[in-house]
DODOLO-821501 format. One record per residue: residue in three letters; x, y, z of N, C-alpha, C, O in turn. Coordinates in steps of 0.001 Angstrom, whole numbers. Example, Ala and Ser with C-alpha at 12.3 -4.5 7.8 and 13.67 -1.06 7.14 Angstrom:
DODOLO-821501
+-----+---------+---------+---------+---------+---------+---------+---------+---------+---------+---------+---------+---------+
: res :    n_c1 :    n_c2 :    n_c3 :   ca_c1 :   ca_c2 :   ca_c3 :    c_c1 :    c_c2 :    c_c3 :    o_c1 :    o_c2 :    o_c3 :
+-----+---------+---------+---------+---------+---------+---------+---------+---------+---------+---------+---------+---------+
: ALA :   13190 :   -5690 :    7800 :   12300 :   -4500 :    7800 :   13200 :   -3300 :    7800 :   14236 :   -3319 :    8465 :
: SER :   12850 :   -2250 :    7080 :   13670 :   -1060 :    7140 :   12900 :      30 :    7870 :   13409 :    1138 :    8039 :
+-----+---------+---------+---------+---------+---------+---------+---------+---------+---------+---------+---------+---------+
***
This chain:
DODOLO-821501
+-----+---------+---------+---------+---------+---------+---------+---------+---------+---------+---------+---------+---------+
: res :    n_c1 :    n_c2 :    n_c3 :   ca_c1 :   ca_c2 :   ca_c3 :    c_c1 :    c_c2 :    c_c3 :    o_c1 :    o_c2 :    o_c3 :
+-----+---------+---------+---------+---------+---------+---------+---------+---------+---------+---------+---------+---------+
: MET :     496 :   -1204 :     328 :    -107 :     270 :    -132 :     856 :    1261 :       5 :    1913 :    1235 :     636 :
: ARG :     322 :    2196 :    -714 :    1210 :    3615 :    -269 :    -113 :    4777 :    -185 :   -1233 :    4784 :    -697 :
: TYR :     643 :    5770 :     758 :     -22 :    6734 :    1148 :     671 :    7658 :    1321 :    1712 :    7548 :    1967 :
: ALA :     240 :    8892 :     748 :     650 :   10352 :    1081 :     -58 :   10871 :    2421 :   -1200 :   10606 :    2797 :
: ILE :     805 :   11595 :    2987 :     394 :   12504 :    3949 :    1311 :   13630 :    3655 :    2477 :   13754 :    3282 :
: LEU :    -158 :   14774 :    4124 :     416 :   15837 :    3420 :    -163 :   16917 :    4964 :   -1019 :   16337 :    5633 :
: TYR :     156 :   18020 :    5373 :      93 :   18400 :    6621 :     667 :   19702 :    6548 :    1672 :   19865 :    5857 :
: ASN :     128 :   20700 :    7208 :     155 :   22340 :    7471 :     373 :   22048 :    9069 :    -294 :   21304 :    9788 :
: SER :    1509 :   22859 :    9409 :    1605 :   22777 :   10962 :    2450 :   24350 :   11136 :    3481 :   24778 :   10618 :
: ALA :    1438 :   24968 :   12154 :    2472 :   26420 :   12621 :    2832 :   26357 :   13524 :    3269 :   27437 :   13923 :
: SER :    2953 :   25199 :   14510 :    3491 :   25224 :   15720 :    4622 :   24040 :   16152 :    5348 :   24081 :   17146 :
: GLY :    4571 :   23019 :   15170 :    4789 :   21578 :   15110 :    3692 :   20534 :   15866 :    4041 :   19358 :   15967 :
: ASN :    2589 :   20872 :   16311 :    1550 :   19910 :   16758 :    1404 :   18959 :   15261 :    1927 :   17867 :   15039 :
: THR :     804 :   19510 :   14642 :     315 :   18790 :   13491 :    1697 :   17772 :   12726 :    1519 :   16594 :   12419 :
: LYS :    2665 :   18301 :   12575 :    3655 :   17836 :   12112 :    3947 :   16270 :   13155 :    3918 :   15131 :   12688 :
: GLN :    4157 :   16545 :   14298 :    4024 :   15898 :   15256 :    3557 :   14527 :   15110 :    4141 :   13445 :   15066 :
: VAL :    1758 :   15051 :   15017 :    1119 :   13763 :   14384 :    1113 :   13092 :   13312 :     656 :   11956 :   13186 :
: ALA :    1653 :   13799 :   12421 :    1826 :   13371 :   10812 :    3168 :   12267 :   11142 :    2979 :   11115 :   10750 :
: GLU :    4125 :   12477 :   11641 :    5124 :   11851 :   12073 :    4935 :   10666 :   12400 :    5217 :    9652 :   11762 :
: ALA :    4366 :   10784 :   13585 :    3692 :    9155 :   14362 :    2840 :    8958 :   13382 :    2983 :    7746 :   13225 :
: LEU :    1724 :    9426 :   12284 :    1182 :    8411 :   11320 :    2352 :    8012 :   10239 :    1969 :    7205 :    9392 :
: GLU :    3304 :    8314 :   10164 :    4223 :    7988 :    8966 :    4978 :    7368 :    9689 :    5400 :    6473 :    8955 :
: HIS :    5533 :    7228 :   10872 :    5775 :    6068 :   11139 :    5233 :    4696 :   11497 :    5800 :    3603 :   11504 :
: ALA :    3895 :    5066 :   11816 :    3337 :    3920 :   12219 :    2814 :    3076 :   10661 :    2958 :    1854 :   10621 :
: LEU :    2320 :    3684 :    9645 :    2123 :    3297 :    8273 :    3450 :    2551 :    7523 :    3308 :    1648 :    6698 :
: ARG :    4804 :    3103 :    7966 :    6382 :    2438 :    7679 :    6436 :    1095 :    8520 :    7187 :     199 :    8135 :
: ALA :    5737 :     946 :    9549 :    6038 :    -111 :   10386 :    4985 :   -1087 :   10094 :    5179 :   -2220 :   10533 :
: ALA :    3761 :    -837 :    9347 :    2923 :   -1769 :    8912 :    3541 :   -2013 :    7275 :    2649 :   -2339 :    6491 :
: ASN :    4777 :   -1914 :    6733 :    5030 :   -2027 :    5751 :    4482 :   -1581 :    4527 :    4565 :   -2146 :    3437 :
: ALA :    3797 :    -300 :    4858 :    3309 :     852 :    3984 :    4446 :    1408 :    3148 :    5498 :    1691 :    3722 :
: GLU :    4354 :    1542 :    2169 :    5225 :    2830 :    1172 :    4581 :    4530 :    1609 :    3421 :    4766 :    1271 :
: VAL :    5293 :    5517 :    2268 :    4933 :    6480 :    2506 :    5573 :    7973 :    2182 :    6688 :    8243 :    2627 :
: ALA :    4862 :    8894 :    1424 :    5420 :   10200 :    1585 :    4780 :   10848 :    2406 :    3612 :   10642 :    2736 :
: CYS :    5559 :   11753 :    2833 :    5104 :   12660 :    4388 :    5563 :   14374 :    3561 :    6730 :   14712 :    3364 :
: VAL :    4761 :   14936 :    3320 :    5182 :   16232 :    2671 :    4378 :   17542 :    3666 :    3182 :   17405 :    3922 :
: GLN :    4975 :   18511 :    4066 :    4454 :   19870 :    4449 :    3552 :   20717 :    3183 :    3983 :   20887 :    2042 :
: ILE :    2745 :   21001 :    3491 :    1804 :   22002 :    2528 :    2719 :   23129 :    1878 :    2879 :   23853 :    2861 :
: ALA :    3135 :   23488 :    1262 :    3934 :   24861 :     552 :    2685 :   25611 :     324 :    1644 :   25370 :    -288 :
: PRO :    3226 :   26806 :    1166 :    2126 :   27826 :     731 :    1933 :   28305 :    -307 :    2887 :   28585 :   -1033 :
: GLY :     550 :   28560 :    -713 :     355 :   28857 :   -1905 :     449 :   28246 :   -3424 :     398 :   28853 :   -4493 :
: ASP :     589 :   26970 :   -3190 :    1139 :   26437 :   -4282 :     347 :   24484 :   -4028 :    1027 :   23466 :   -3900 :
: ALA :   -1153 :   24564 :   -4034 :   -1329 :   23398 :   -3705 :   -1054 :   21875 :   -4848 :   -1208 :   20680 :   -4595 :
: ARG :    -699 :   22421 :   -5856 :      62 :   21117 :   -6893 :     882 :   20796 :   -6632 :    1176 :   19602 :   -6579 :
: THR :    1922 :   22135 :   -6235 :    3593 :   21349 :   -5764 :    3322 :   20359 :   -4686 :    3889 :   19276 :   -4833 :
: THR :    2752 :   20471 :   -3884 :    2706 :   19809 :   -2584 :    2097 :   18281 :   -2823 :    2484 :   17250 :   -2273 :
: ILE :     964 :   18442 :   -3866 :     555 :   16892 :   -4277 :    1152 :   16480 :   -5154 :     857 :   15302 :   -5353 :
: ASP :    1979 :   16909 :   -5911 :    3196 :   16338 :   -7195 :    4021 :   15580 :   -6027 :    4052 :   14362 :   -5847 :
: ALA :    4724 :   16644 :   -5224 :    5639 :   15962 :   -4380 :    5582 :   15092 :   -3357 :    6491 :   14620 :   -2674 :
: ALA :    4047 :   14878 :   -3311 :    3592 :   13495 :   -2436 :    3172 :   12362 :   -2645 :    2758 :   11486 :   -1886 :
: GLY :    3353 :   12441 :   -4183 :    2738 :   11463 :   -4954 :    1453 :   11236 :   -5099 :    1297 :   10186 :   -5722 :
: VAL :     422 :   11755 :   -4799 :   -1087 :   11991 :   -4338 :   -1577 :   11179 :   -5301 :   -2282 :   10261 :   -4881 :
: GLU :   -1369 :   11263 :   -6758 :   -1694 :   10629 :   -7524 :   -1674 :    8758 :   -7784 :   -2451 :    8058 :   -8435 :
: GLY :    -664 :    8449 :   -7118 :    -442 :    6955 :   -7148 :    -617 :    6344 :   -5985 :    -436 :    5129 :   -5904 :
: ALA :   -1073 :    7248 :   -4684 :   -1233 :    6931 :   -3468 :   -2662 :    6102 :   -3307 :   -3610 :    6394 :   -4036 :
: ASP :   -2761 :    5074 :   -2332 :   -4131 :    4391 :   -2287 :   -5208 :    5406 :   -1227 :   -6436 :    5473 :   -1275 :
: ALA :   -4494 :    5949 :    -529 :   -4995 :    7000 :     219 :   -4120 :    8208 :     518 :   -2900 :    8164 :     362 :
: VAL :   -4871 :    9465 :    1021 :   -4329 :   10471 :    1255 :   -4587 :   11075 :    2804 :   -5788 :   11211 :    3040 :
: LEU :   -3925 :   11362 :    3620 :   -3959 :   11775 :    5152 :   -3501 :   13155 :    5175 :   -2300 :   13326 :    4961 :
: VAL :   -4338 :   14318 :    5425 :   -4399 :   15365 :    5263 :   -4285 :   16387 :    6607 :   -5281 :   17064 :    6862 :
: GLY :   -3365 :   16484 :    7274 :   -3568 :   17225 :    8597 :   -3388 :   18416 :    8358 :   -2852 :   18798 :    7317 :
: PHE :   -3896 :   19368 :    9479 :   -4326 :   20727 :    9448 :   -4540 :   21008 :   11178 :   -5086 :   20395 :   12095 :
: TRP :   -3766 :   22313 :   11034 :   -4130 :   23205 :   12832 :   -5316 :   23870 :   12236 :   -5578 :   24295 :   11111 :
: CYS :   -6102 :   23804 :   13655 :   -7247 :   24647 :   13406 :   -7132 :   26404 :   13594 :   -6637 :   27091 :   14489 :
: ASP :   -7763 :   26721 :   12436 :   -7413 :   28404 :   12377 :   -8824 :   28805 :   12600 :   -9580 :   28452 :   11696 :
: LYS :   -9405 :   29507 :   13659 :  -10451 :   29926 :   13793 :  -11890 :   29129 :   13271 :  -12936 :   29461 :   12713 :
: GLY :  -11390 :   28109 :   13706 :  -12795 :   26762 :   13717 :  -12519 :   25899 :   12481 :  -13304 :   24950 :   12467 :
: THR :  -11734 :   25895 :   11508 :  -11255 :   25335 :   10108 :  -10073 :   25201 :   10223 :   -9269 :   25272 :   11152 :
: CYS :  -10022 :   24913 :    8745 :   -8273 :   24417 :    8268 :   -7833 :   26197 :    7291 :   -8586 :   27005 :    6749 :
: THR :   -6375 :   26182 :    7451 :   -5855 :   27384 :    6843 :   -6439 :   27003 :    4978 :   -6876 :   25974 :    4462 :
: GLN :   -6152 :   28444 :    4411 :   -6578 :   28288 :    2799 :   -5643 :   27347 :    2205 :   -5975 :   26770 :    1170 :
: GLU :   -4305 :   27087 :    2837 :   -3639 :   26261 :    2200 :   -4068 :   24972 :    2132 :   -4107 :   24396 :    1044 :
: VAL :   -4313 :   24574 :    2889 :   -4978 :   23068 :    3276 :   -6219 :   23059 :    2499 :   -6344 :   22070 :    1778 :
: ALA :   -7293 :   24032 :    2465 :   -8165 :   23994 :    1471 :   -8308 :   23876 :      11 :   -9211 :   23542 :    -757 :
: ASP :   -7005 :   24298 :    -100 :   -6740 :   24083 :   -1475 :   -6150 :   22834 :   -1908 :   -6310 :   22364 :   -3035 :
: VAL :   -5473 :   22315 :    -998 :   -5053 :   20958 :   -1546 :   -6259 :   20085 :   -1264 :   -6268 :   19155 :   -2071 :
: LEU :   -7253 :   20035 :    -443 :   -8443 :   19504 :    -276 :   -9318 :   19540 :   -1506 :   -9913 :   18561 :   -1956 :
: ALA :   -9336 :   20489 :   -1896 :   -9938 :   21004 :   -3424 :   -9447 :   20139 :   -4791 :   -9818 :   20102 :   -5964 :
: GLU :   -8494 :   19520 :   -4056 :   -7187 :   18861 :   -5726 :   -8014 :   17545 :   -5267 :   -7916 :   16847 :   -6276 :
: LEU :   -8707 :   16865 :   -4409 :   -8391 :   15701 :   -4002 :   -9521 :   14609 :   -4583 :   -9760 :   13456 :   -4223 :
: GLY :  -10262 :   15639 :   -5879 :  -11352 :   14555 :   -6324 :  -10809 :   12948 :   -6639 :   -9759 :   12658 :   -7213 :
: GLY :  -11518 :   12288 :   -6262 :  -11488 :   10944 :   -6758 :  -10409 :    9886 :   -5455 :  -10149 :    8689 :   -5341 :
: LYS :  -10178 :   10703 :   -4953 :   -8909 :   10050 :   -3693 :  -10067 :    9871 :   -2464 :  -11101 :   10449 :   -2130 :
: ARG :   -9308 :    8786 :   -2026 :   -9745 :    8415 :    -597 :   -9107 :    9389 :     586 :   -7880 :    9474 :     566 :
: VAL :   -9792 :   10112 :    1587 :   -8725 :   10865 :    2636 :   -9145 :   10747 :    3767 :  -10318 :   10831 :    4130 :
: PHE :   -8207 :   10542 :    4405 :   -8607 :   10644 :    6269 :   -7752 :   12253 :    6300 :   -6911 :   12863 :    5639 :
: LEU :   -8547 :   12427 :    7459 :   -8524 :   14227 :    7841 :   -7552 :   13907 :    9312 :   -8015 :   12946 :    9927 :
: PHE :   -6546 :   14409 :    9849 :   -6172 :   15073 :   10863 :   -6165 :   16360 :   11545 :   -6510 :   17342 :   10888 :
: GLY :   -5843 :   16497 :   12695 :   -6021 :   17839 :   13091 :   -5236 :   17783 :   14474 :   -4927 :   16841 :   15203 :
: THR :   -4990 :   19467 :   14568 :   -4699 :   19662 :   16330 :   -5442 :   20994 :   16466 :   -5773 :   21589 :   15441 :
: ALA :   -5716 :   21483 :   17647 :   -6714 :   22651 :   18001 :   -6145 :   23053 :   19270 :   -5857 :   22127 :   20029 :
: GLY :   -5917 :   24246 :   19667 :   -5667 :   24919 :   20504 :   -6777 :   24337 :   21796 :   -6370 :   23540 :   22642 :
: PHE :   -7932 :   24761 :   21794 :   -9010 :   24376 :   22678 :   -9418 :   22653 :   22417 :   -9351 :   22014 :   21367 :
: GLY :   -9685 :   22379 :   23252 :  -10325 :   21056 :   22752 :  -10629 :   19991 :   24050 :  -11039 :   20460 :   25112 :
: GLY :  -10454 :   18868 :   23930 :  -10736 :   17864 :   24990 :  -12620 :   17279 :   24644 :  -13248 :   16316 :   25083 :
: ALA :  -12883 :   18034 :   23991 :  -14463 :   17651 :   23962 :  -14623 :   16909 :   22454 :  -14370 :   17624 :   21485 :
: PRO :  -15093 :   15300 :   22166 :  -15061 :   14921 :   21092 :  -16324 :   15892 :   20188 :  -16181 :   15839 :   18967 :
: GLU :  -17320 :   16609 :   20613 :  -17962 :   17462 :   19627 :  -17249 :   18507 :   19223 :  -17635 :   19197 :   18280 :
: TYR :  -16544 :   18663 :   19636 :  -15979 :   20162 :   19199 :  -14941 :   19901 :   18169 :  -14621 :   20908 :   17538 :
: PHE :  -14320 :   18768 :   17832 :  -13368 :   17866 :   16936 :  -14213 :   17780 :   15914 :  -14096 :   18509 :   14929 :
: GLU :  -15217 :   16821 :   16046 :  -16069 :   16474 :   15258 :  -16656 :   17624 :   14601 :  -16989 :   17611 :   13416 :
: ARG :  -16751 :   18380 :   15189 :  -17333 :   19735 :   14364 :  -16504 :   20332 :   13283 :  -16728 :   20548 :   12092 :
: ILE :  -15390 :   20553 :   14123 :  -13991 :   21099 :   13144 :  -13677 :   20307 :   11799 :  -13401 :   20835 :   10722 :
: LEU :  -13773 :   18894 :   12068 :  -13677 :   17712 :   10857 :  -14926 :   18069 :    9847 :  -14758 :   18325 :    8655 :
: MET :  -16148 :   18047 :   10477 :  -17093 :   18324 :    9698 :  -17095 :   19213 :    8496 :  -17308 :   18996 :    7303 :
: GLY :  -16663 :   20728 :    9469 :  -16513 :   21487 :    8471 :  -15169 :   21386 :    7467 :  -15011 :   21763 :    6306 :
: VAL :  -14461 :   20857 :    8213 :  -12992 :   20777 :    6466 :  -13384 :   19805 :    5773 :  -13152 :   19786 :    4564 :
: ARG :  -14203 :   18584 :    6530 :  -14581 :   17599 :    5192 :  -15231 :   18246 :    3937 :  -14857 :   18123 :    2771 :
: ALA :  -16180 :   18893 :    4369 :  -16833 :   20046 :    3205 :  -16138 :   20590 :    2484 :  -16735 :   21263 :    1643 :
: LYS :  -14851 :   20602 :    2422 :  -13874 :   21357 :    1799 :  -13496 :   20568 :     551 :  -13104 :   21118 :    -478 :
: LEU :  -13659 :   19023 :     719 :  -13247 :   17998 :    -385 :  -14305 :   17943 :   -1357 :  -15479 :   18020 :    -994 :
: PRO :  -13916 :   17791 :   -2798 :  -14701 :   17681 :   -3560 :  -16022 :   16416 :   -3453 :  -15892 :   15476 :   -2668 :
: GLU :  -16964 :   16521 :   -4132 :  -18125 :   15268 :   -3690 :  -17382 :   13941 :   -4266 :  -17603 :   12958 :   -3558 :
: ASP :  -16635 :   13717 :   -5277 :  -16172 :   12089 :   -5490 :  -15327 :   12166 :   -4759 :  -14722 :   11108 :   -4927 :
: ALA :  -14648 :   12911 :   -3748 :  -13212 :   12293 :   -2708 :  -14227 :   11276 :   -1658 :  -15343 :   11588 :   -1241 :
: GLU :  -13662 :   10299 :   -1447 :  -14094 :    9533 :    -414 :  -13450 :    9676 :    1143 :  -12268 :    9495 :    1434 :
: TYR :  -14399 :   10000 :    1943 :  -13939 :   10504 :    3321 :  -13727 :    9449 :    4081 :  -14762 :    8875 :    4421 :
: LEU :  -12618 :    8942 :    4512 :  -12471 :    7698 :    5146 :  -12336 :    7849 :    7067 :  -12167 :    6953 :    7894 :
: GLY :  -12508 :    9477 :    7280 :  -13051 :    9536 :    8545 :  -11739 :   10281 :    9165 :  -10822 :   10583 :    8401 :
: GLY :  -11662 :   10567 :   10513 :  -10704 :   11861 :   11075 :  -11027 :   11905 :   12306 :  -12060 :   11769 :   12961 :
: ALA :   -9439 :   12222 :   12592 :   -9351 :   12413 :   14134 :   -8400 :   13574 :   14545 :   -7488 :   13884 :   13779 :
: MET :   -8598 :   14306 :   15864 :   -8203 :   15388 :   16185 :   -7648 :   15477 :   18037 :   -8118 :   14849 :   18986 :
: CYS :   -6574 :   16438 :   18028 :   -6386 :   16201 :   19562 :   -6212 :   17802 :   19408 :   -6350 :   18542 :   18434 :
: GLN :   -5728 :   18131 :   21231 :   -5383 :   19738 :   21598 :   -3983 :   19552 :   20999 :   -3502 :   18503 :   20571 :
: GLY :   -3540 :   20507 :   21039 :   -2295 :   21300 :   20689 :   -1844 :   22344 :   21468 :   -2694 :   23173 :   21795 :
: LYS :    -287 :   22563 :   21984 :     135 :   23673 :   23010 :    -284 :   24526 :   21869 :    -734 :   24070 :   20818 :
: MET :    -121 :   25751 :   22119 :    -226 :   27292 :   21706 :    1115 :   27925 :   21878 :    1931 :   27476 :   22682 :
: GLY :    1333 :   28907 :   21168 :    2505 :   29880 :   21648 :    2053 :   30806 :   22797 :     909 :   31038 :   23189 :
: ALA :    3293 :   31298 :   23257 :    3226 :   31708 :   24886 :    2842 :   33058 :   24686 :    2687 :   33725 :   25709 :
: GLY :    2540 :   33937 :   22922 :    1951 :   35168 :   23158 :     400 :   34716 :   23551 :    -102 :   35204 :   24563 :
: VAL :    -127 :   34057 :   22978 :   -1476 :   33372 :   23426 :   -1747 :   33683 :   24683 :   -2634 :   34536 :   24646 :
: ARG :   -1449 :   33440 :   25795 :   -1351 :   33284 :   27124 :   -1295 :   34794 :   27662 :   -2036 :   35168 :   28571 :
: ARG :    -292 :   35699 :   26988 :     -53 :   37041 :   27056 :    -980 :   37718 :   26875 :   -1232 :   38738 :   27515 :
: ARG :   -1650 :   37245 :   25951 :   -2540 :   37955 :   25202 :   -4216 :   37641 :   26086 :   -5034 :   38529 :   26325 :
: TYR :   -4378 :   36174 :   26436 :   -5297 :   36197 :   27738 :   -5118 :   36835 :   28818 :   -6024 :   37527 :   29283 :
: GLU :   -3727 :   36702 :   29510 :   -3862 :   37241 :   30496 :   -3897 :   39077 :   30756 :   -4028 :   39591 :   31868 :
: ALA :   -3774 :   39706 :   29692 :   -4028 :   40955 :   29084 :   -5621 :   41508 :   29226 :   -6072 :   42610 :   29538 :
: MET :   -6178 :   40398 :   28902 :   -7588 :   40168 :   28635 :   -8226 :   40155 :   30221 :   -9117 :   40862 :   30693 :
: LEU :   -7579 :   39288 :   30730 :   -8122 :   38796 :   32099 :   -7627 :   40294 :   32992 :   -8363 :   40519 :   33953 :
: ALA :   -6450 :   41349 :   32777 :   -6192 :   42247 :   33506 :   -7092 :   43336 :   33267 :   -7140 :   44217 :   34126 :
: GLU :   -7873 :   43434 :   32159 :   -8787 :   44425 :   32035 :  -10308 :   43867 :   32714 :  -11141 :   44667 :   33141 :
: LYS :  -10504 :   42424 :   32731 :  -11655 :   42319 :   33300 :  -11375 :   41369 :   34202 :  -11537 :   40177 :   33941 :
: PRO :  -10910 :   41817 :   35400 :  -10429 :   40537 :   36624 :  -11688 :   40106 :   37290 :  -12506 :   40756 :   37941 :
: GLY :  -11632 :   38652 :   36917 :  -12527 :   37508 :   37728 :  -13197 :   37074 :   36691 :  -13842 :   36035 :   36838 :
: ASP :  -13205 :   37563 :   35761 :  -13993 :   37017 :   34322 :  -13784 :   35750 :   34318 :  -12609 :   35385 :   34283 :
: ALA :  -14866 :   34725 :   34352 :  -14430 :   33314 :   34174 :  -14575 :   32794 :   32839 :  -14076 :   31674 :   32727 :
: ARG :  -14967 :   33137 :   32058 :  -14558 :   32997 :   30626 :  -13387 :   32813 :   30021 :  -12980 :   31879 :   29330 :
: ILE :  -12699 :   34195 :   30490 :  -11309 :   34502 :   30655 :   -9888 :   33395 :   31072 :   -8937 :   32858 :   30504 :
: GLN :  -10566 :   33509 :   32583 :   -9957 :   32477 :   33491 :   -9800 :   31158 :   32914 :   -8763 :   30535 :   33141 :
: GLY :  -10955 :   30538 :   32006 :  -10836 :   29299 :   31366 :  -10309 :   29301 :   30292 :   -9786 :   28253 :   29913 :
: MET :  -10281 :   30277 :   29592 :   -9166 :   30221 :   28351 :   -8061 :   30254 :   28897 :   -7308 :   29986 :   27960 :
: ILE :   -7349 :   30422 :   29914 :   -5897 :   30438 :   30989 :   -5385 :   29456 :   31072 :   -4198 :   29208 :   30858 :
: ASP :   -6656 :   28390 :   31568 :   -6768 :   27229 :   32228 :   -6533 :   26104 :   30859 :   -5931 :   25031 :   30903 :
: ASN :   -7084 :   26616 :   29891 :   -7022 :   25548 :   28803 :   -5944 :   25627 :   28241 :   -5605 :   24648 :   27577 :
: PHE :   -5179 :   26614 :   28294 :   -4100 :   27368 :   27390 :   -2974 :   26235 :   28439 :   -2290 :   25440 :   27794 :
: ASP :   -2850 :   26220 :   29897 :   -2219 :   25570 :   30703 :   -2154 :   23843 :   30050 :   -1171 :   23162 :   29758 :
: ALA :   -3408 :   23572 :   29993 :   -3993 :   22270 :   30225 :   -3607 :   21561 :   28621 :   -3612 :   20345 :   28429 :
: ALA :   -3311 :   22496 :   27652 :   -2660 :   22157 :   26499 :   -1479 :   22048 :   26168 :   -1044 :   21623 :   25097 :
: LEU :    -837 :   22473 :   27183 :    1131 :   22470 :   26974 :    1590 :   21191 :   26909 :    2798 :   21103 :   26690 :
: SER :     843 :   19927 :   27062 :    1133 :   18833 :   27397 :     640 :   18232 :   26140 :     569 :   17003 :   26123 :
: HIS :     325 :   18818 :   25197 :    -214 :   18056 :   24091 :     170 :   18778 :   22743 :      98 :   19994 :   22567 :
: PRO :     724 :   17550 :   21521 :     163 :   16285 :   21384 :     813 :   15473 :   22384 :    2011 :   15706 :   22546 :
: ASP :     251 :   14516 :   23132 :    1023 :   13170 :   24172 :     831 :   12079 :   23550 :     375 :   12085 :   22406 :
: ASP :    1128 :   11022 :   24158 :    1415 :   10124 :   23531 :     -36 :    9130 :   23327 :    -309 :    8434 :   22349 :
: ASP :    -751 :    9300 :   24449 :   -2062 :    8910 :   24397 :   -2801 :    9669 :   22900 :   -3326 :    8967 :   22037 :
: ASP :   -2726 :   11166 :   22799 :   -3199 :   11671 :   21428 :   -2805 :   11077 :   20231 :   -3600 :   10845 :   19320 :
: LEU :   -1490 :   10791 :   20186 :    -907 :   10351 :   19030 :    -921 :    8549 :   18972 :    -665 :    7849 :   17993 :
: GLY :   -1204 :    8227 :   19981 :   -1746 :    6613 :   19961 :   -3146 :    6268 :   19161 :   -3360 :    5375 :   18341 :
: ARG :   -4110 :    7384 :   19735 :   -5562 :    7459 :   19398 :   -5734 :    7676 :   18101 :   -6429 :    6937 :   17404 :
: ILE :   -5107 :    8724 :   17655 :   -5105 :    9255 :   16163 :   -4328 :    8300 :   15165 :   -4973 :    8162 :   14126 :
: VAL :   -3138 :    7602 :   15174 :   -2893 :    6575 :   14455 :   -3861 :    5300 :   14609 :   -4240 :    4730 :   13586 :
: GLN :   -4265 :    4846 :   15880 :   -5354 :    3563 :   15638 :   -6400 :    4214 :   14925 :   -6672 :    3727 :   13828 :
: THR :   -7131 :    5336 :   15354 :   -7773 :    5752 :   14138 :   -7807 :    5542 :   12683 :   -8634 :    5080 :   11897 :
: ALA :   -6589 :    6057 :   12591 :   -6088 :    6279 :   11086 :   -6029 :    4914 :   10316 :   -6381 :    4735 :    9150 :
: LYS :   -5428 :    3818 :   11342 :   -5152 :    2707 :   10893 :   -6715 :    1908 :   10566 :   -7053 :    1306 :    9547 :
: GLN :   -7324 :    2104 :   11559 :   -8778 :    1264 :   11302 :   -9248 :    1885 :    9957 :   -9371 :    1178 :    8956 :
: ALA :   -9502 :    3181 :    9950 :  -10093 :    3644 :    8633 :   -9284 :    3065 :    7307 :   -9921 :    2722 :    6311 :
: LEU :   -8240 :    3001 :    7345 :   -7292 :    2385 :    6313 :   -7569 :    1053 :    5594 :   -7492 :     657 :    4431 :
: GLY :   -7975 :     458 :    6948 :   -8284 :    -960 :    6803 :   -6810 :   -1810 :    7218 :   -6481 :   -2929 :    6825 :
: LEU :   -6175 :   -1036 :    7993 :   -4582 :   -1818 :    8291 :   -4637 :   -2626 :    9838 :   -3651 :   -3234 :   10253 :
+-----+---------+---------+---------+---------+---------+---------+---------+---------+---------+---------+---------+---------+
***
């Protein structure tokens, strides 16, 4: 079997998941091309990964305002006729319903003739600037429970993706791919 893993990673979280998937698929004796999505040129990324000859394409994204980046959307639009598994990371998380909502929104960017195999997401750590922004918001509104919750979520996300996250996403992908 031959798989193409295409991913977009701003902070390294999604790259970490892509590498775990690559390792697991290689361990299952699959041929794997793992390529970071090139900004502004979906076709270059698709060609570099050998998508045309792949039995399935795994596409990874970081959550940007509840969806994927435009670069990922451009790649997805080119995957007509392909079998596709989605994986992603989000700074907020923990709730499967939240992740499923994101996955369904990203799935909608696939052409109608693409076969959606499923998807999986996990929480990922955020940059220190995000926490500073939350702290500034809390300084303006002391005691605001919503903002404190954002800070608490930031702190909880620092350890993600962890081994459990990676194992769960790998297992979900392997099941979706029939491995």
